[in-house]
C-alpha positions in Angstrom: 29.8 16.5 29.4 27.1 15.3 31.6 24.0 17.9 32.1 20.6 18.4 33.2 17.8 20.0 31.4 17.4 23.8 32.3 15.4 25.9 29.5 17.4 25.7 26.5 20.3 26.0 28.4 21.4 23.0 30.5 23.5 22.6 33.7 26.3 20.0 33.9 24.7 17.0 36.5 23.7 13.5 36.7 20.1 13.2 38.4 18.6 10.1 40.4 14.9 9.3 40.5 13.2 11.1 43.7 9.5 10.2 43.0 7.5 8.1 40.5 3.9 8.4 40.0 2.6 5.3 37.6 -0.9 4.6 36.2 -2.4 2.4 38.7 -2.7 -0.2 35.9 -6.7 -0.6 35.9 -8.3 -2.3 33.2 -9.9 -0.4 30.5 -11.5 -1.7 27.4 -11.7 -5.4 28.5 -7.7 -5.3 28.5 -4.5 -4.7 30.9 -3.3 -1.1 30.5 0.1 -2.3 30.3 -0.6 -5.9 27.9 2.4 -5.8 26.3 4.9 -5.6 29.2 4.9 -8.7 31.3 3.8 -9.3 34.7 7.2 -9.4 36.4 8.7 -6.7 34.3 5.6 -4.5 35.3 6.3 -5.5 39.2 10.0 -4.8 39.5 9.6 -1.7 37.4 7.9 -0.3 40.2 10.8 -0.8 43.0 13.6 0.8 40.4 15.0 4.5 41.2 16.3 5.0 37.4 19.2 7.5 36.6 19.1 10.0 34.0 22.3 11.6 32.1 21.4 14.0 29.8 24.4 15.2 27.3 24.2 18.1 24.7 26.4 18.9 21.9 24.3 21.8 19.8 21.3 20.5 19.1 22.0 17.3 19.2 20.8 15.5 22.9 22.0 12.2 24.1 19.7 11.0 26.8 21.0 8.2 28.9 18.5 6.1 31.5 20.6 3.7 33.9 18.4 1.1 36.5 19.1 -2.0 37.7 16.9 -3.8 35.2 17.7 -1.9 32.3 19.4 0.7 30.6 18.2 2.9 27.7 19.7 4.9 25.4 18.2 7.5 22.8 20.0 10.1 20.8 18.3 12.8 18.9 18.6 16.5 17.0 15.6 18.9 18.5 13.6 19.9 15.1 14.5 16.7 13.6 12.4 13.2 13.1 14.3 10.0 13.9 13.3 6.1 14.0 13.2 5.2 17.5 13.5 1.5 18.6 12.2 1.4 22.5 14.6 -1.8 22.6 14.2 -3.3 26.4 11.4 -0.8 27.1 8.4 -2.1 25.3 9.9 -3.3 22.2 7.9 -1.0 19.9 9.3 1.1 17.0 8.3 4.6 16.3 8.9 7.9 14.9 10.2 10.4 17.3 10.4 14.6 16.8 11.6 16.4 19.8 11.0 20.5 20.2 11.2 23.2 22.5 7.9 23.8 24.1 8.9 26.9 25.9 10.9 25.9 28.8 10.1 22.1 28.1 12.0 19.4 26.0 8.7 18.0 24.6 8.8 14.7 22.1 6.1 13.4 20.1 6.2 9.5 18.9 3.9 7.9 16.1 3.6 4.6 15.7 1.3 1.5 17.4 0.2 3.4 20.0 -1.6 6.7 19.8 -0.8 9.8 21.7 2.4 8.6 23.0 5.5 10.8 24.2 7.4 12.6 27.2 8.4 16.1 28.0 11.4 16.8 30.4 11.8 20.2 32.1 13.1 21.9 35.4 11.1 23.4 38.2 13.4 24.4 40.8 16.4 22.5 41.5 14.3 19.5 40.4 13.8 17.7 36.9 10.4 16.4 35.8 9.4 13.7 33.1 6.1 13.0 32.2 5.8 10.1 29.8 2.2 9.7 28.4 0.5 7.1 26.2 -3.3 6.4 24.7 -4.8 9.2 28.0 -2.1 7.5 30.6 0.7 9.8 32.3 3.5 8.4 34.3 5.2 11.2 35.9 8.7 11.2 37.4 10.9 13.5 39.1 14.5 13.5 39.7 17.2 15.7 41.6 20.9 15.7 41.4 22.9 12.8 42.7 
């Protein structure tokens, strides 16, 4: 079953990236914002238009993110902390907890980076994703593919 987030219920769909607004990559505290991600990967990532598939089975979710560079899969139960290895992204390990925050699915990640996580929600016919880490925010908007 392929699903798209819609406050706690979900609709069947596959979504594709419509827009992506990333931090500018400015220098902060004497170091590169994305120092742990190599230069070539950062440049290629700016060009990607990922697709996202979200599956729900009760309180269990699987989120697949597909792109021409890398694919990512995360499986979790709402309200249960789990170990997450962001292999293929920034290769960090963290403990993640996903909860419902009103009509938003929100993940808080604890690890070597502070204030890290993401939020998914629907506005109209678009799926929104905000990823945050140490005060920086990346926003993506998806529409039905």
